[in-house]
C-alpha positions, 0 to 999 in steps of 0.5 A, a space after each residue: 500500500 501507499 504511505 499516509 502522512 499527517 500534513 496540516 494540523 489546526 486547533 481552534 480556541 480551547 476554552 470553557 463555556 465558549 460563545 462561539 458556535 461549534 461549527 465556527 470553531 471547527 472552521 477556525 481549526 480547518 483554516 489553520 490546518 489548510 494554511 499550515 499545509 499550504 492547501 486550498 479547500 478545493 484540494 480536500 476530497 475526504 472528511 473523517 470524524 468521530 463520532 459524527 453529529 450526535 443529535 441526542 447529545 450535541 455537546 459531545 459531538 455537535 458537528 458531523 462530516 456532512 455538515 462540514 462538507 456542506 459548510 465548506 463546499 467540499 467535493 468529497 470522494 470519500 467521507 466517514 463519521 461514526 462512533 462504532 470504531 476503535 475510539 476517536 483516533 480511529 477516524 484518523 486510521 480510517 482516513 489513512 486507509 482511504 488515502 492508502 487505497 486511493 479513495 482520497 488524496 487529502 482528508 480533513 479529520 476533525 473532532 469538535 467538542 462543546 460539552 462545557 458550553 452545552 452544559 451552560 446553555 441547556 435550552 440550546 443544547 438539551 441534556 440527554 435524558 432517559 426514562 428507562 435503564 437499558 443498553 450498556 447502562 443496565 450493567 452500571 446504573 443500578 450500582 450507581 456507577 454512572 461515570 467513566 471515572 467509576 469504570 476506570 477506577 475498578 481497573 486502577 484498584 486492581 493495580 493498587 491491590 495486585 501490583 502496589 500502585 500508590 496514590 503518590 505514583 498515580 499523582 505523577 501523571 497529573 503533576 506532569 500534565 500540569 507542569 507541561 500545560 504551563 508551557 502550552 499557550 493553548 492549554 485549558 489549565 496553565 497552573 502547576 499542581 503540587 503533590 500536597 494539593 493532589 493528595 488533599 483533593 476530594 476523591 471521585 472514585 477511589 483511587 481517582 481524585 479530582 485531579 485525576 480527571 479531565 474536564 469538559 472543554 469546548 474546542 475543535 482539532 483538525 488533522 489533514 491526512 494526505 496520500 504519499 503521492 500527494 505530499 509534494 502539494 503541501 508546504 509543511 513537513 509531512 509526518 508519516 503514519 508509520 503504523 496504527 492499531 485499534 481494538 474493541 474489547 467488548 464495546 462495554 466496560 462491563 467485566 472486560 478482564 483487561 483494558 483494550 490498550 493492552 492488545 492494541 499495544 501488542 498489535 501496533 508493534 507487529 505493523 512496524 520495524 520500530 520498537 518502543 526503544 525508538 520512541 522519543 515522546 508519547 502522547 497518551 490518552 488521560 481522560 483519567 490519569 490511570 489510563 496513561 499508566 496502562 498505555 505505558 504497560 500496554 505498549 511495552 515501555 514497562 511490564 504489566 503492573 510496573 507502570 506505577 514504579 516506572 513513573 515514580 517521582 515523575 522524572 522519566 516522563 518529564 519534559 527532560 526525561 527519558 520518555 517525555 509524556 503529554 508534552 502539551 498538558 494532556 487532557 488533564 491540563 490541555 483540555 478534553 480534546 477527546 483524543 485528537 489533541 494527542 496526535 496534534 501534539 505529537 506532530 508539533 513535537 516531531 516538527 520541532 515546533 513545541 516552543 517552551 515545551 519542545 522536547 530536546 534532541 530532535 525527536 523523530 518518533 512518537 506515539 499518540 493514543 486515544 481511549 484505552 478502556 473498551 476501545 483503543 487506538 494507537 498511532 505511531 508517527 515518524 518524521 523520517 
């Protein structure tokens, strides 16, 4: 197959309770991506998003592929948008397959979130309400496990009980995110966090506290995926999608023995000659801090159950450490950009454009992930 590259990247304003319409935020990110790539909208022939427009829960996904195509007058030879894929970055995988097979040459991939604004304006964005408990919720709601924080915490508690994970170790994800967020001018939270502040925070679902959780955000992130034989049309440095993998464990958090990041991590290295030792920086999904630890283990940077000890003290994953993690602040500080922010940051790092948060020593290989519970996607990106 032909190669696939990430070319232009763009991001709108990142905030909480923004007044700007979510479609306009999406157009802001599209313009930035097109300008960076040196492409015109006439050269875009594909659109890919996750999960498409969700009318019953507009804050979660207010803009779909069809809507963007109509707004920009795109002549799309291929487009996709749906939730039944291997998590958010599965939309980038779909775009990569489209350009590899010749279905498109330049695909706009986007994820727009508007959850904070929607909560503040319920008349415009009615909250999702159900009168019955059915579907996946029938396995959680009767036990008052209403949040993904509860669902993630059960796996985190296994690491506490079986492998000795401590709250001081777990804290290093949030502390590292917040330290890096200070250096990112677009980060939602630009204030450092101390261990004392973390340890005294209220618990949400043991062992996860308030600072282990991301927060609702309003923003749009765009990645342009281009075919290998089309990169001579762009003006930015193309970043090759060297490998990708995605897994669906059960499409439910109910009773899956291991989170999907573990088989996804194993599968990623089967697609490439690169190894974990070649990776210069990682951008790991951290809707809840524990997920970043499981990605470390699942991708083979340490043994299963050793993630807590790997990050102890925070030195290894710091900006100047051996494996800089979530250099833009992750979702905990950078904002809940729902997976796409990690690929955006990985490309920024591989191009050497991180500014104050730039990893030294000329990084060439990065991993970006999304999900990690019942759904997971990993991208291996290379500037080679």
